[in-house]
ChimeraX commands (.cxc) that place a marker at each C-alpha (Angstrom):
marker #1 position 51.12,-5.81,22.80 radius 0.5
marker #1 position 47.88,-4.62,20.98 radius 0.5
marker #1 position 47.36,-5.05,17.37 radius 0.5
marker #1 position 45.42,-2.07,15.71 radius 0.5
marker #1 position 43.70,-2.83,12.52 radius 0.5
marker #1 position 43.95,-0.05,10.08 radius 0.5
marker #1 position 41.57,0.80,7.41 radius 0.5
marker #1 position 44.01,-0.53,4.60 radius 0.5
marker #1 position 44.40,-3.87,6.43 radius 0.5
marker #1 position 40.55,-4.86,6.57 radius 0.5
marker #1 position 39.50,-6.33,3.02 radius 0.5
marker #1 position 37.25,-3.88,0.98 radius 0.5
marker #1 position 33.95,-5.75,-0.17 radius 0.5
marker #1 position 32.78,-5.35,-3.51 radius 0.5
marker #1 position 29.38,-5.95,-5.17 radius 0.5
marker #1 position 29.76,-5.69,-8.88 radius 0.5
marker #1 position 31.42,-2.18,-9.40 radius 0.5
marker #1 position 30.08,-0.72,-6.15 radius 0.5
marker #1 position 32.02,-0.61,-2.92 radius 0.5
marker #1 position 30.56,-1.74,0.14 radius 0.5
marker #1 position 31.43,0.12,3.19 radius 0.5
marker #1 position 34.75,-0.85,4.82 radius 0.5
marker #1 position 33.83,-2.17,8.37 radius 0.5
marker #1 position 36.43,0.02,9.96 radius 0.5
marker #1 position 36.45,3.26,8.11 radius 0.5
marker #1 position 33.40,4.21,6.12 radius 0.5
marker #1 position 33.40,7.02,3.98 radius 0.5
marker #1 position 32.46,10.69,5.37 radius 0.5
marker #1 position 29.73,10.79,2.68 radius 0.5
marker #1 position 28.26,7.58,3.97 radius 0.5
marker #1 position 27.95,9.03,7.57 radius 0.5
marker #1 position 26.36,12.26,6.49 radius 0.5
marker #1 position 23.77,10.26,4.68 radius 0.5
marker #1 position 23.13,8.06,7.77 radius 0.5
marker #1 position 22.87,11.36,10.00 radius 0.5
marker #1 position 20.30,12.86,7.52 radius 0.5
marker #1 position 18.40,9.69,7.13 radius 0.5
marker #1 position 18.14,9.15,11.03 radius 0.5
marker #1 position 17.14,12.95,11.39 radius 0.5
marker #1 position 14.40,12.55,8.80 radius 0.5
marker #1 position 12.99,9.45,10.30 radius 0.5
marker #1 position 13.05,10.97,13.88 radius 0.5
marker #1 position 11.19,14.06,12.88 radius 0.5
marker #1 position 8.57,12.23,10.49 radius 0.5
marker #1 position 6.99,11.12,13.57 radius 0.5
marker #1 position 6.06,14.70,14.68 radius 0.5
marker #1 position 3.52,15.32,11.62 radius 0.5
marker #1 position 0.56,17.73,12.22 radius 0.5
marker #1 position -1.86,14.68,12.52 radius 0.5
marker #1 position -0.01,13.54,15.54 radius 0.5
marker #1 position 0.69,16.92,17.16 radius 0.5
marker #1 position -2.92,18.60,16.61 radius 0.5
marker #1 position -5.47,15.64,16.21 radius 0.5
marker #1 position -9.04,16.27,15.22 radius 0.5
marker #1 position -11.30,16.74,17.95 radius 0.5
marker #1 position -13.34,13.64,19.03 radius 0.5
marker #1 position -16.98,14.19,20.40 radius 0.5
marker #1 position -19.24,11.84,22.47 radius 0.5
marker #1 position -22.39,12.75,20.59 radius 0.5
marker #1 position -23.43,13.32,17.17 radius 0.5
marker #1 position -24.89,16.76,18.21 radius 0.5
marker #1 position -21.59,18.02,19.44 radius 0.5
marker #1 position -19.89,17.18,16.30 radius 0.5
marker #1 position -22.61,18.88,14.47 radius 0.5
marker #1 position -22.27,22.03,16.40 radius 0.5
marker #1 position -18.42,21.94,15.70 radius 0.5
marker #1 position -18.80,21.57,12.05 radius 0.5
marker #1 position -22.42,22.58,10.74 radius 0.5
marker #1 position -21.23,22.59,6.98 radius 0.5
marker #1 position -19.51,19.18,7.01 radius 0.5
marker #1 position -20.57,15.52,7.16 radius 0.5
marker #1 position -20.27,14.02,10.76 radius 0.5
marker #1 position -18.86,10.56,10.89 radius 0.5
marker #1 position -18.15,7.76,13.40 radius 0.5
marker #1 position -14.48,6.90,13.45 radius 0.5
marker #1 position -13.42,3.63,14.75 radius 0.5
marker #1 position -10.49,4.89,16.72 radius 0.5
marker #1 position -8.67,1.61,16.86 radius 0.5
marker #1 position -8.61,1.14,13.19 radius 0.5
marker #1 position -8.95,4.69,11.60 radius 0.5
marker #1 position -11.87,3.73,9.55 radius 0.5
marker #1 position -15.01,5.91,9.52 radius 0.5
marker #1 position -18.68,5.18,8.87 radius 0.5
marker #1 position -21.59,7.35,7.67 radius 0.5
marker #1 position -24.95,7.64,9.37 radius 0.5
marker #1 position -27.17,4.73,8.29 radius 0.5
marker #1 position -24.23,2.21,8.12 radius 0.5
marker #1 position -24.06,-0.74,10.44 radius 0.5
marker #1 position -21.21,0.53,12.40 radius 0.5
marker #1 position -22.06,4.23,12.60 radius 0.5
marker #1 position -21.84,4.90,16.46 radius 0.5
marker #1 position -21.58,1.18,17.20 radius 0.5
marker #1 position -17.98,0.07,17.46 radius 0.5
marker #1 position -16.38,-0.64,20.89 radius 0.5
marker #1 position -13.70,2.30,20.52 radius 0.5
marker #1 position -14.81,5.41,18.50 radius 0.5
marker #1 position -16.14,9.01,18.53 radius 0.5
marker #1 position -17.84,11.34,16.14 radius 0.5
marker #1 position -15.69,13.60,13.84 radius 0.5
marker #1 position -16.21,15.94,10.92 radius 0.5
marker #1 position -15.40,14.10,7.85 radius 0.5
marker #1 position -12.86,16.57,6.56 radius 0.5
marker #1 position -10.78,16.52,9.78 radius 0.5
marker #1 position -11.10,12.72,9.97 radius 0.5
marker #1 position -9.40,12.88,6.34 radius 0.5
marker #1 position -6.93,15.19,7.50 radius 0.5
marker #1 position -5.96,12.98,10.31 radius 0.5
marker #1 position -5.40,10.06,8.01 radius 0.5
marker #1 position -8.66,8.20,8.60 radius 0.5
marker #1 position -10.57,6.67,5.71 radius 0.5
marker #1 position -14.07,5.80,4.79 radius 0.5
marker #1 position -15.14,1.95,5.31 radius 0.5
marker #1 position -14.75,0.10,1.97 radius 0.5
marker #1 position -17.51,-2.20,2.57 radius 0.5
marker #1 position -20.36,0.08,3.24 radius 0.5
marker #1 position -21.04,-1.19,6.61 radius 0.5
marker link #1:1,2 radius 0.2
marker link #1:2,3 radius 0.2
marker link #1:3,4 radius 0.2
marker link #1:4,5 radius 0.2
marker link #1:5,6 radius 0.2
marker link #1:6,7 radius 0.2
marker link #1:7,8 radius 0.2
marker link #1:8,9 radius 0.2
marker link #1:9,10 radius 0.2
marker link #1:10,11 radius 0.2
marker link #1:11,12 radius 0.2
marker link #1:12,13 radius 0.2
marker link #1:13,14 radius 0.2
marker link #1:14,15 radius 0.2
marker link #1:15,16 radius 0.2
marker link #1:16,17 radius 0.2
marker link #1:17,18 radius 0.2
marker link #1:18,19 radius 0.2
marker link #1:19,20 radius 0.2
marker link #1:20,21 radius 0.2
marker link #1:21,22 radius 0.2
marker link #1:22,23 radius 0.2
marker link #1:23,24 radius 0.2
marker link #1:24,25 radius 0.2
marker link #1:25,26 radius 0.2
marker link #1:26,27 radius 0.2
marker link #1:27,28 radius 0.2
marker link #1:28,29 radius 0.2
marker link #1:29,30 radius 0.2
marker link #1:30,31 radius 0.2
marker link #1:31,32 radius 0.2
marker link #1:32,33 radius 0.2
marker link #1:33,34 radius 0.2
marker link #1:34,35 radius 0.2
marker link #1:35,36 radius 0.2
marker link #1:36,37 radius 0.2
marker link #1:37,38 radius 0.2
marker link #1:38,39 radius 0.2
marker link #1:39,40 radius 0.2
marker link #1:40,41 radius 0.2
marker link #1:41,42 radius 0.2
marker link #1:42,43 radius 0.2
marker link #1:43,44 radius 0.2
marker link #1:44,45 radius 0.2
marker link #1:45,46 radius 0.2
marker link #1:46,47 radius 0.2
marker link #1:47,48 radius 0.2
marker link #1:48,49 radius 0.2
marker link #1:49,50 radius 0.2
marker link #1:50,51 radius 0.2
marker link #1:51,52 radius 0.2
marker link #1:52,53 radius 0.2
marker link #1:53,54 radius 0.2
marker link #1:54,55 radius 0.2
marker link #1:55,56 radius 0.2
marker link #1:56,57 radius 0.2
marker link #1:57,58 radius 0.2
marker link #1:58,59 radius 0.2
marker link #1:59,60 radius 0.2
marker link #1:60,61 radius 0.2
marker link #1:61,62 radius 0.2
marker link #1:62,63 radius 0.2
marker link #1:63,64 radius 0.2
marker link #1:64,65 radius 0.2
marker link #1:65,66 radius 0.2
marker link #1:66,67 radius 0.2
marker link #1:67,68 radius 0.2
marker link #1:68,69 radius 0.2
marker link #1:69,70 radius 0.2
marker link #1:70,71 radius 0.2
marker link #1:71,72 radius 0.2
marker link #1:72,73 radius 0.2
marker link #1:73,74 radius 0.2
marker link #1:74,75 radius 0.2
marker link #1:75,76 radius 0.2
marker link #1:76,77 radius 0.2
marker link #1:77,78 radius 0.2
marker link #1:78,79 radius 0.2
marker link #1:79,80 radius 0.2
marker link #1:80,81 radius 0.2
marker link #1:81,82 radius 0.2
marker link #1:82,83 radius 0.2
marker link #1:83,84 radius 0.2
marker link #1:84,85 radius 0.2
marker link #1:85,86 radius 0.2
marker link #1:86,87 radius 0.2
marker link #1:87,88 radius 0.2
marker link #1:88,89 radius 0.2
marker link #1:89,90 radius 0.2
marker link #1:90,91 radius 0.2
marker link #1:91,92 radius 0.2
marker link #1:92,93 radius 0.2
marker link #1:93,94 radius 0.2
marker link #1:94,95 radius 0.2
marker link #1:95,96 radius 0.2
marker link #1:96,97 radius 0.2
marker link #1:97,98 radius 0.2
marker link #1:98,99 radius 0.2
marker link #1:99,100 radius 0.2
marker link #1:100,101 radius 0.2
marker link #1:101,102 radius 0.2
marker link #1:102,103 radius 0.2
marker link #1:103,104 radius 0.2
marker link #1:104,105 radius 0.2
marker link #1:105,106 radius 0.2
marker link #1:106,107 radius 0.2
marker link #1:107,108 radius 0.2
marker link #1:108,109 radius 0.2
marker link #1:109,110 radius 0.2
marker link #1:110,111 radius 0.2
marker link #1:111,112 radius 0.2
marker link #1:112,113 radius 0.2
marker link #1:113,114 radius 0.2
marker link #1:114,115 radius 0.2
marker link #1:115,116 radius 0.2
view
C-alpha cells in the first residue's frame, strides 16, 4: 500500500503575510519565474565580449597598425587590468598582450588603479 501526499496534506509555510512555496505543489507562476531566470542566466554567458574578444597582439607595432588613432595598452590577460606606455608593468606581466584601449574597455578590461 502506497501513501500519496497531496498538496493539501503538506503544511504550507508562511513568513509574515507571504506564502512560501509548498514543497509538493508550487504555483505555476513560480515555475514560470524560475524558467525565465534560468534562461536569462544561461544566455548571459554569451555576451559579445565573450563571443568576439578584442584582438591581442604580440608586439606594440602590430597593435598600432590595427588602431592608429587609439592608445595602445598592455593588458594583463589574467587580471583584465591594462597599463599605459611608461608604466612599470607595460609589456612586462607574465600573461598579457597589446590591445587598443577602446577595444580593451569594450572587452571589460580596466586601467590600473595604482599607476604602475
